[in-house]
VMD Tcl script that draws the C-alpha trace (Angstrom):
set ca {
  {89.52 85.87 262.34}
  {89.17 89.61 261.62}
  {85.99 91.27 262.76}
  {84.72 94.75 263.42}
  {82.36 94.52 266.38}
  {79.89 96.96 267.83}
  {77.29 96.41 270.49}
  {74.56 96.37 267.84}
  {76.37 93.84 265.67}
  {76.88 91.48 268.59}
  {73.14 90.98 268.60}
  {73.07 90.12 264.89}
  {76.30 88.26 264.22}
  {77.60 85.85 266.87}
  {81.21 84.73 266.59}
  {81.59 81.65 264.41}
  {84.93 80.47 265.76}
  {87.04 80.84 268.88}
  {85.88 82.06 272.29}
  {84.39 85.31 273.46}
  {85.55 87.51 275.06}
  {89.17 87.34 273.84}
  {91.96 87.58 276.38}
  {93.42 91.06 276.77}
  {97.07 91.78 275.99}
  {99.61 91.57 278.77}
  {98.04 88.51 280.36}
  {95.26 90.43 282.10}
  {91.98 88.66 282.77}
  {89.28 88.88 280.13}
  {86.18 90.97 280.68}
  {83.03 89.41 282.08}
  {81.00 87.36 279.55}
  {78.35 89.20 277.60}
  {74.86 87.80 278.35}
  {73.44 85.68 275.54}
  {71.35 87.80 273.20}
  {67.81 86.95 272.23}
  {67.02 85.80 268.70}
  {67.26 88.54 266.04}
  {63.98 90.22 265.15}
  {62.29 88.97 262.00}
  {62.71 91.33 259.04}
  {60.36 91.50 256.06}
  {63.21 90.75 253.64}
  {66.82 89.68 253.84}
  {68.55 90.35 250.54}
  {71.75 88.31 250.14}
  {74.48 89.34 247.70}
  {77.19 86.84 246.73}
  {79.71 89.14 245.00}
  {82.62 87.18 243.62}
  {85.01 89.90 242.44}
  {88.03 87.58 242.52}
  {88.54 88.13 238.81}
  {88.58 91.02 236.34}
  {85.32 92.42 237.80}
  {86.99 93.60 241.02}
  {86.32 97.30 240.41}
  {82.68 96.61 239.57}
  {82.29 94.60 242.76}
  {83.52 97.47 244.90}
  {81.34 99.94 243.01}
  {78.23 97.81 243.55}
  {79.03 97.35 247.24}
  {79.13 101.13 247.56}
  {75.80 101.33 245.73}
  {74.29 98.99 248.33}
  {75.49 101.34 251.06}
  {73.47 104.19 249.55}
  {70.41 102.32 250.81}
  {71.77 100.22 253.65}
  {69.92 97.85 255.95}
  {66.85 98.79 257.98}
  {64.83 97.01 260.63}
  {62.57 95.64 257.91}
  {65.08 95.02 255.10}
  {68.49 93.50 255.78}
  {71.24 93.47 253.15}
  {73.87 90.76 253.73}
  {76.93 90.52 251.49}
  {79.81 88.16 250.86}
  {82.45 90.05 248.86}
  {85.72 88.59 247.60}
  {88.83 90.27 246.13}
  {92.28 89.15 245.06}
  {95.54 90.37 243.61}
  {97.31 89.12 240.51}
  {94.40 88.47 238.14}
  {95.32 88.72 234.47}
  {93.39 92.00 234.13}
  {91.27 94.32 236.22}
  {93.39 94.24 239.40}
  {92.07 97.06 241.60}
  {94.34 98.39 244.37}
  {91.88 100.81 245.98}
  {90.63 100.72 249.58}
  {93.98 99.62 250.95}
  {94.19 96.77 248.42}
  {92.73 94.30 250.91}
  {92.27 90.75 249.66}
  {90.26 87.72 250.69}
  {86.58 87.20 251.41}
  {84.52 89.30 253.81}
  {80.95 89.18 255.06}
  {78.93 92.29 255.87}
  {75.60 93.57 257.01}
  {75.38 96.63 254.80}
  {75.09 99.95 256.67}
  {73.77 103.14 255.09}
  {76.56 105.43 253.92}
  {76.75 108.25 251.33}
  {80.46 107.82 250.55}
  {80.63 106.03 247.18}
  {84.44 105.94 247.13}
  {84.97 103.56 250.04}
  {83.17 100.63 251.67}
  {82.42 101.62 255.26}
  {80.11 98.84 256.41}
  {81.65 96.88 259.28}
  {83.12 93.46 258.51}
  {81.26 90.76 260.43}
  {83.38 87.84 259.30}
  {86.66 87.40 257.46}
  {86.80 84.21 255.39}
  {90.43 84.33 254.30}
  {90.96 82.92 250.81}
  {87.61 81.10 250.71}
  {86.79 79.62 247.29}
  {83.88 81.63 245.90}
  {83.84 79.29 242.92}
  {82.59 76.52 245.23}
  {78.89 75.84 245.71}
  {79.66 74.85 249.29}
  {80.86 78.41 249.98}
  {77.55 79.65 248.60}
  {75.72 77.27 250.96}
  {77.79 78.58 253.89}
  {76.94 82.18 253.06}
  {73.20 81.59 252.66}
  {73.07 79.66 255.94}
  {75.03 82.41 257.71}
  {72.72 85.13 256.41}
  {69.52 83.26 257.25}
  {70.67 82.45 260.79}
  {71.88 85.96 261.59}
  {69.25 87.96 259.68}
  {66.03 85.91 259.64}
  {63.20 87.25 257.53}
  {59.74 86.47 256.22}
  {61.13 86.48 252.67}
  {64.60 86.02 251.20}
  {66.25 87.24 248.02}
  {69.58 86.07 246.61}
  {71.64 87.98 244.05}
  {74.39 85.92 242.43}
  {76.84 88.43 241.01}
  {79.66 87.53 238.64}
  {80.49 86.29 235.17}
  {77.73 84.21 233.63}
  {77.62 82.15 230.45}
  {74.14 80.73 230.20}
  {74.19 77.02 230.94}
  {77.80 76.61 229.73}
  {81.04 76.98 231.75}
  {82.49 80.48 231.89}
  {85.96 79.09 231.09}
  {86.06 76.50 228.27}
  {88.95 74.77 230.04}
  {86.51 73.78 232.78}
  {84.10 71.93 230.47}
  {85.51 68.44 231.23}
  {84.53 68.93 234.87}
  {81.28 70.74 234.15}
  {78.92 68.81 236.41}
  {81.08 68.91 239.51}
  {82.72 72.33 239.47}
  {81.83 74.60 236.58}
  {79.21 77.05 235.36}
  {78.98 80.39 237.27}
  {81.01 82.52 239.68}
  {84.55 82.16 238.33}
  {87.13 82.48 241.11}
  {90.43 83.31 239.38}
  {92.37 82.44 242.52}
  {91.26 78.79 242.43}
  {90.10 78.48 238.82}
  {86.81 77.07 240.08}
  {83.21 77.79 239.14}
  {80.07 76.10 240.40}
  {77.83 74.42 237.86}
  {74.18 75.12 237.19}
  {73.17 71.80 238.86}
  {75.29 72.77 241.88}
  {73.61 76.16 242.04}
  {70.32 74.29 242.33}
  {71.82 71.97 244.95}
  {72.98 74.95 247.03}
  {69.50 76.48 246.97}
  {67.89 73.15 247.84}
  {70.30 72.63 250.75}
  {69.46 76.04 252.21}
  {65.69 75.98 251.77}
  {65.50 78.15 248.66}
  {64.60 81.82 248.40}
  {61.61 83.86 247.29}
  {63.43 85.88 244.65}
  {66.61 85.00 242.76}
  {68.61 87.35 240.58}
  {71.37 86.03 238.31}
  {73.38 89.18 237.71}
  {75.66 87.85 234.99}
  {75.73 87.55 231.22}
  {73.35 85.31 229.25}
  {71.60 83.71 232.23}
  {68.07 84.34 230.93}
  {67.70 80.86 229.45}
  {64.97 78.24 229.68}
  {67.42 75.54 230.78}
  {68.77 77.78 233.55}
  {65.31 78.73 234.80}
  {64.05 75.16 234.70}
  {67.03 73.91 236.71}
  {66.19 76.40 239.48}
  {62.38 76.29 239.29}
  {61.82 74.58 242.64}
  {64.00 76.93 244.68}
  {62.60 80.42 244.05}
  {59.29 81.95 243.11}
  {60.65 84.62 240.75}
  {63.87 85.08 238.79}
  {65.50 88.05 237.05}
  {68.20 87.50 234.41}
  {69.39 88.72 231.02}
  {69.26 86.94 227.67}
  {72.04 89.22 226.41}
  {75.44 90.05 227.89}
  {75.43 92.66 230.66}
  {77.69 95.75 230.66}
  {80.37 96.09 233.31}
  {78.68 99.13 234.86}
  {74.99 98.98 235.79}
  {73.66 101.31 238.49}
  {70.35 100.06 239.90}
  {70.90 98.35 243.28}
  {70.22 101.46 245.35}
  {67.18 102.18 243.19}
  {65.35 98.88 243.51}
  {66.37 98.44 247.16}
  {65.03 101.92 247.80}
  {61.70 100.78 246.36}
  {61.83 97.74 248.62}
  {62.52 99.90 251.67}
  {59.55 102.09 250.80}
  {57.29 99.02 250.49}
  {58.91 96.19 252.46}
  {55.72 94.15 252.37}
  {55.94 93.63 248.60}
  {56.04 90.09 247.23}
  {58.66 88.37 245.12}
  {57.05 89.16 241.77}
  {56.85 92.88 242.45}
  {60.46 92.83 243.65}
  {61.49 91.05 240.44}
  {59.59 93.49 238.24}
  {61.30 96.42 239.96}
  {64.75 95.01 239.19}
  {63.87 94.96 235.48}
  {62.36 98.44 235.51}
  {65.34 100.02 237.28}
  {67.68 98.30 234.80}
  {65.64 99.85 231.97}
  {65.57 103.25 233.65}
  {69.34 103.35 234.04}
  {69.91 102.84 230.33}
  {66.94 104.84 229.05}
  {67.07 107.80 231.44}
  {70.28 107.46 233.44}
  {72.90 107.64 230.71}
  {74.05 104.04 231.06}
  {76.52 102.71 228.48}
  {75.31 99.54 226.76}
  {78.84 98.88 225.45}
  {77.44 98.20 221.98}
  {74.96 95.39 222.64}
  {71.16 95.78 222.53}
  {70.42 95.05 226.16}
  {67.78 92.79 227.70}
  {66.40 92.03 231.16}
  {63.43 89.92 232.17}
  {61.69 88.59 235.27}
  {60.05 85.15 235.23}
  {57.63 83.14 237.36}
  {59.67 80.05 238.11}
  {56.63 78.21 239.47}
  {55.24 78.23 235.91}
  {58.29 76.51 234.41}
  {56.81 72.99 234.53}
  {53.72 74.11 232.63}
  {56.01 75.95 230.21}
  {58.06 72.80 229.59}
  {54.93 70.85 228.70}
  {53.99 73.40 226.05}
  {57.58 73.57 224.80}
  {57.73 69.77 224.53}
  {54.50 69.66 222.54}
  {55.88 72.24 220.11}
  {59.29 70.51 219.89}
  {57.77 67.11 219.09}
  {55.69 68.62 216.30}
  {58.66 70.65 215.03}
  {60.74 67.49 214.63}
  {58.57 66.80 211.56}
  {58.70 70.36 210.20}
  {60.29 71.28 206.90}
  {64.10 71.30 207.37}
  {64.48 74.36 205.18}
  {62.06 76.28 207.43}
  {63.88 75.25 210.61}
  {67.29 76.15 209.16}
  {66.08 79.55 207.95}
  {64.41 80.36 211.27}
  {67.50 79.36 213.25}
  {69.72 81.48 211.01}
  {67.50 84.56 211.39}
  {66.45 84.33 215.04}
  {67.90 86.82 217.52}
  {71.01 85.43 219.19}
  {73.03 86.74 222.11}
  {76.59 87.78 222.77}
  {79.19 85.53 221.24}
  {76.86 82.51 221.21}
  {74.91 81.92 217.98}
  {73.36 78.90 219.72}
  {71.66 81.12 222.37}
  {68.50 82.37 220.65}
  {65.28 84.01 221.73}
  {62.64 81.31 221.93}
  {59.62 83.36 220.86}
  {61.46 84.93 217.94}
  {62.50 81.49 216.68}
  {59.02 79.99 217.11}
  {57.40 82.95 215.33}
  {59.82 82.57 212.41}
  {59.04 78.87 212.14}
  {55.31 79.62 212.21}
  {55.71 82.17 209.43}
  {57.42 79.63 207.18}
  {55.76 76.29 207.85}
  {52.75 74.83 206.06}
  {51.88 72.76 209.16}
  {48.72 74.31 210.67}
  {49.05 72.30 213.89}
  {52.63 73.50 214.41}
  {51.50 77.09 213.91}
  {48.75 76.63 216.50}
  {51.16 75.09 219.01}
  {53.54 77.97 218.35}
  {50.86 80.57 219.05}
  {49.96 78.79 222.28}
  {53.60 78.58 223.39}
  {54.41 82.21 222.63}
  {51.23 83.39 224.34}
  {52.09 81.38 227.45}
  {55.59 82.83 227.62}
  {54.39 86.41 227.26}
  {51.31 86.25 229.50}
  {52.00 83.53 232.08}
  {55.75 83.02 232.40}
  {57.20 86.52 231.98}
  {56.46 89.01 234.76}
  {58.31 91.93 233.16}
  {60.46 92.17 230.03}
  {62.57 94.99 228.68}
  {64.78 94.92 225.60}
  {66.39 97.39 223.26}
  {65.21 95.34 220.29}
  {61.84 93.95 219.24}
  {63.00 90.33 218.87}
  {63.86 89.65 222.54}
  {60.87 88.42 224.50}
  {62.49 87.40 227.80}
  {63.68 83.81 227.39}
  {66.47 82.25 225.36}
  {66.98 78.60 224.41}
  {69.85 76.43 223.22}
  {69.62 76.05 219.42}
  {72.89 74.80 217.92}
  {73.13 74.96 214.14}
  {75.86 72.30 214.33}
  {77.88 70.34 216.90}
  {75.31 69.67 219.61}
  {77.07 69.78 222.99}
  {76.45 66.55 224.96}
  {76.89 68.46 228.22}
  {73.36 69.70 227.64}
  {72.04 66.19 228.24}
  {72.88 66.46 231.95}
  {70.52 69.35 232.68}
  {67.13 68.87 234.29}
  {65.21 70.19 231.28}
  {66.90 67.58 229.10}
  {66.15 64.77 231.54}
  {62.51 65.77 231.95}
  {61.64 67.09 228.52}
  {62.19 66.89 224.77}
  {63.98 70.13 223.93}
  {67.35 68.32 223.84}
  {65.91 66.01 221.14}
  {64.86 68.99 219.05}
  {68.17 70.81 219.58}
  {70.07 67.69 218.54}
  {67.83 67.32 215.47}
  {68.38 70.95 214.46}
  {72.15 70.55 214.76}
  {72.08 67.80 212.09}
  {70.19 69.77 209.47}
  {73.19 71.77 208.30}
  {75.31 68.67 207.78}
}
mol new
graphics top color blue
foreach p $ca { graphics top sphere $p radius 0.5 }
foreach p [lrange $ca 0 end-1] q [lrange $ca 1 end] { graphics top cylinder $p $q radius 0.2 }
display resetview
């Protein structure tokens, strides 16, 4: 197992396999054993990055790793990374940095060279499957054991597709393998329920960031509500190049005692700043980014259910018109902004009770659920929902929000109105 070891790293990252010290070449006796180190000091935050670049995002993965090095770890803020690369993907194969492949784990060290990753490798994972939720569990456990902290953040970095599989071919196996973090080497993804299972198995985190396209959805947030206090995600697709990691980690280093909600708000604000003031390329889509209080998701679902039950009796023509006009995201007409849709229904319905429930729901989303929202359009309020105009997808029935609530009933009802 390949490692780069220094005296400082021995204190933070004990060997996970084999014996220490290794035998020297030529049959000479090994050096005397190193005394067992004391437990690592408790940091304020450990920020964990699971960067699956074993796909066409390889160049972006290396760029973001270099951005993390602009800040680096400190005594109070540790940055732990699992980064994977491969060769032979159908597009985006990057041969820089010696064209190394496989999966590596790092404690990020400060470095001003943005052309090469210089942080020492603490563990080499070979061809580990980063499309497996068990690999995510292994990484979180490794980071928490080696870099304990008062608070933890997890950034899941890769292709996202809302609650649906990234690759349509994986839909038949959705609940066991598919949903986020596409590993082109294995063809595997882990599903949204498995993402929740991984967080549950590792004790959850304080702040969770889903750095992938279209993950700012009610069904996604509800699935993860018990395993983090705050969440940042995007309703819309995300461009391939976003420069903000060094910026919001710099803010964390300057105030390491901040809580999860402030951390989450800073991730949204630095995203905004990059595109408003930093010359970022939106690649043609009006961009979005929002931070949510996950501990308010149960109260949100109750208000959503009350609105959905009343809306089942609303005028079909009003529901169809609102669904057709509501802001949708990326290539998915069924992913629509919740508040925009509810406001459009309220504007068209004659049902006074439905209008009142709509005002209450929208007010709750804006004032209680959303910590910070930024969008390049006026119709995106921070949370998208599944609203199919036809062909309701039965996979949706397996999500926690469908089991616990009534939105699946309304979505199924809406899908029949155009038939």
